[in-house]
C-alpha positions in Angstrom: -47.0 -66.2 -112.9 -50.1 -64.4 -113.0 -50.5 -64.7 -116.9 -50.0 -68.6 -116.9 -52.9 -68.7 -115.1 -56.0 -69.7 -117.6 -59.0 -68.4 -115.0 -60.1 -66.0 -112.5 -62.8 -65.2 -109.8 -64.8 -62.4 -110.5 -66.8 -60.7 -108.4 -68.9 -57.7 -108.4 -71.4 -56.1 -105.7 -74.4 -57.6 -104.8 -73.6 -61.0 -106.8 -72.2 -64.4 -106.1 -68.5 -64.6 -107.4 -68.2 -66.2 -110.9 -65.7 -68.3 -112.2 -64.6 -66.9 -116.1 -61.6 -67.9 -118.3 -59.2 -65.5 -119.1 -61.1 -64.5 -122.2 -64.3 -64.1 -120.8 -62.7 -62.0 -117.7 -61.3 -59.9 -120.7 -64.8 -59.4 -122.2 -66.3 -58.8 -118.8 -63.5 -56.3 -117.7 -64.3 -55.0 -121.3 -68.0 -54.3 -120.4 -67.4 -52.5 -117.5 -65.3 -50.1 -119.1 -67.8 -49.0 -121.3 -70.1 -48.3 -118.7 -67.8 -45.8 -117.6 -68.5 -42.1 -118.4 -64.9 -41.6 -118.2 -61.4 -44.1 -118.1 -59.4 -43.8 -115.0 -56.1 -41.9 -116.5 -53.7 -44.4 -116.3 -55.9 -46.2 -119.0 -56.6 -43.2 -121.0 -53.6 -43.1 -123.0 -54.6 -46.9 -124.6 -56.3 -47.0 -127.9 -59.4 -49.2 -127.4 -61.6 -50.4 -124.3 -59.6 -54.1 -125.1 -56.4 -52.6 -124.7 -57.4 -50.7 -121.5 -59.0 -54.2 -120.3 -55.9 -56.5 -121.0 -53.8 -53.5 -119.1 -55.9 -54.1 -115.8 -55.7 -57.6 -116.2 -52.0 -57.9 -116.4 -51.6 -55.4 -113.5 -54.3 -54.7 -111.3 -57.4 -57.0 -109.3 -59.6 -54.0 -108.3 -61.1 -51.5 -110.2 -63.6 -48.3 -109.1 -66.5 -47.5 -111.1 -67.5 -45.2 -108.6 -67.3 -44.0 -105.0 -67.9 -47.0 -103.1 -68.5 -49.5 -106.3 -65.3 -51.8 -106.7 -65.6 -54.9 -109.2 -62.5 -57.4 -108.7 -60.7 -60.3 -110.6 -58.5 -62.4 -109.1 -56.2 -65.3 -111.3 -56.8 -68.7 -110.3 -55.4 -72.1 -111.0 -57.5 -74.6 -111.4 -55.0 -77.3 -112.2 -51.3 -78.0 -111.1 -48.9 -76.9 -114.0 -47.4 -79.6 -115.5 -43.7 -80.4 -115.1 
């Protein structure tokens, strides 16, 4: 169901929520991953930051950047699915 969504609400501490496309959310996550000194254990086996960002987009909705500093993303449907 989440993969059927093309848009995400992203949250960063101290900033207003943003509505991004799936591609922009992937780029947003990739950018945050690049700021980290070390990727989380479950992402280290992936071949690049984009693959790590895709795994996060597919399997999670929260990333702790540092203690007490988290970003979040949530899939949203802007229009009902066509039948």
